[in-house]
C-alpha positions as CSV (number, residue, x, y, z in Angstrom):
1,M,199.7,92.0,151.6
2,I,201.1,91.7,147.9
3,I,198.4,93.4,145.7
4,S,198.8,92.4,141.8
5,L,196.8,93.8,139.0
6,Q,196.5,92.3,135.4
7,L,196.3,95.2,133.6
8,E,195.5,93.3,130.2
9,S,192.7,91.6,132.3
10,D,188.9,92.0,131.1
11,T,188.0,92.6,134.7
12,P,188.4,96.4,135.6
13,L,191.0,97.0,138.1
14,Y,189.0,98.5,140.7
15,E,187.2,95.3,140.8
16,Q,190.4,93.2,140.7
17,L,192.0,95.1,143.6
18,R,188.3,94.6,145.5
19,N,188.6,91.3,145.0
20,Q,192.0,90.9,146.5
21,I,191.6,92.9,149.3
22,V,188.2,90.6,150.0
23,I,190.6,87.6,149.7
24,G,192.9,89.1,151.6
25,I,190.5,89.5,154.7
26,A,189.4,86.1,154.5
27,T,193.1,84.3,154.4
28,G,194.1,86.4,157.4
29,E,196.4,88.6,155.4
30,L,194.2,91.5,156.8
31,A,193.4,91.6,159.9
32,A,190.3,93.1,161.7
33,N,190.8,96.9,162.0
34,E,194.1,96.7,159.9
35,K,194.5,100.1,158.5
36,L,194.6,100.1,154.9
37,P,197.1,102.4,152.6
38,T,195.4,105.9,151.7
39,V,193.6,106.1,148.4
40,R,196.8,108.1,147.1
41,Q,199.6,105.8,148.7
42,L,197.9,102.7,147.3
43,A,197.2,103.9,143.6
44,E,201.0,104.8,143.5
45,E,202.3,101.8,144.7
46,L,200.2,100.0,142.1
47,G,201.0,102.7,139.6
48,I,197.4,103.5,138.8
49,N,194.5,106.4,139.2
50,T,193.4,107.4,142.4
51,M,189.7,107.1,140.9
52,T,190.3,103.5,140.5
53,V,191.0,103.0,144.2
54,N,188.9,105.4,145.4
55,K,185.9,103.3,143.5
56,A,187.7,99.9,144.9
57,Y,187.5,101.1,148.4
58,T,183.9,102.7,148.0
59,L,182.8,99.3,146.7
60,L,184.1,97.6,149.9
61,K,182.5,99.8,152.2
62,Q,179.1,99.9,150.6
63,Q,179.5,95.9,150.7
64,G,181.1,96.0,154.7
65,Y,184.3,95.0,154.2
66,I,186.2,98.2,155.5
67,V,185.2,101.6,157.3
68,I,186.3,104.7,156.1
69,D,186.9,107.5,158.8
70,R,188.0,110.7,157.3
71,R,190.4,111.4,160.5
72,H,191.8,107.6,160.5
73,G,191.4,106.6,157.0
74,A,190.3,103.3,155.8
75,K,190.5,100.3,157.9
76,V,189.2,96.4,157.8
77,S,185.8,96.1,159.3
78,P,185.8,94.2,162.7
79,P,184.4,90.8,162.5
80,G,180.0,91.1,162.5
81,E,178.0,88.4,163.5
82,D,177.7,85.1,162.0
83,N,174.8,85.2,159.1
84,P,174.5,81.8,158.0
85,T,172.2,83.2,155.3
86,P,173.6,83.7,151.8
87,S,173.0,87.2,150.4
88,P,171.0,86.9,147.4
89,Q,174.4,88.5,145.3
90,L,176.6,85.6,146.6
91,A,173.6,83.1,145.5
92,E,174.0,84.7,142.2
93,Q,177.6,84.8,141.6
94,L,177.8,81.0,143.0
95,E,175.0,80.0,140.6
96,L,177.4,81.6,137.9
97,L,180.4,80.0,139.0
98,I,178.8,76.4,139.1
99,A,177.4,77.0,135.5
100,Q,180.9,77.8,134.5
101,A,182.4,74.7,136.6
102,T,179.7,72.5,134.8
103,I,180.4,73.8,131.6
104,Q,184.2,73.1,132.0
105,G,183.3,69.3,132.7
106,I,183.6,69.6,136.6
107,D,181.0,67.6,138.2
108,Q,179.3,68.3,141.5
109,S,182.0,66.3,143.5
110,G,185.1,68.0,142.0
111,F,183.2,71.3,142.4
112,H,182.9,70.4,146.4
113,A,186.7,69.3,146.4
114,L,187.9,72.2,144.6
115,C,185.7,74.5,147.2
116,S,186.8,72.3,149.9
117,Q,190.6,73.2,149.0
118,I,189.9,76.8,148.8
119,F,188.0,77.1,152.2
120,A,190.8,75.2,153.9
121,K,192.7,78.5,152.7
122,M,190.3,80.9,155.0
123,T,191.1,81.9,157.9
124,Y,188.4,84.6,158.7
125,R,186.4,84.0,162.0
126,H,183.2,85.7,163.0
127,A,182.7,87.6,166.7
C-alpha cells in the first residue's frame, strides 16, 4: 500500500496516516492479520517524526483497526462480527459529511450515488 501525506494540509499528519490505513483495510489493500511496518520504519519511509506514526498507530489500536504486540509489532485486526448498529462517532462524522454535501448543493440522491460509488470500492468482509 502506498501512503501519501499532504504536508500542507490542515489535517494533522497522524490523522491522514490513520485515515489512509483505515481505507487500505476497507479496500483490501491491507489484509486481516497483515503485518504493518514498525513505527521507525514507517516514519523513515514517509520522512516524518516517529511520534506522529506512534500517535496514528495508537489511535488505530484504540479504535480496533489494528492490534499491537510487543514481540510481533502492529498488524491489521482480524475481522470481527457484523455490527449493523453504527457507533455514535460514525453517526456524528456522517452528519457532518451530509451537512457539508448539503452546503455544496448535493441533494440526497446525489449523496446516495456518491456513497454507492465509494462503497463499491470497499472489499472488507466480516467473519
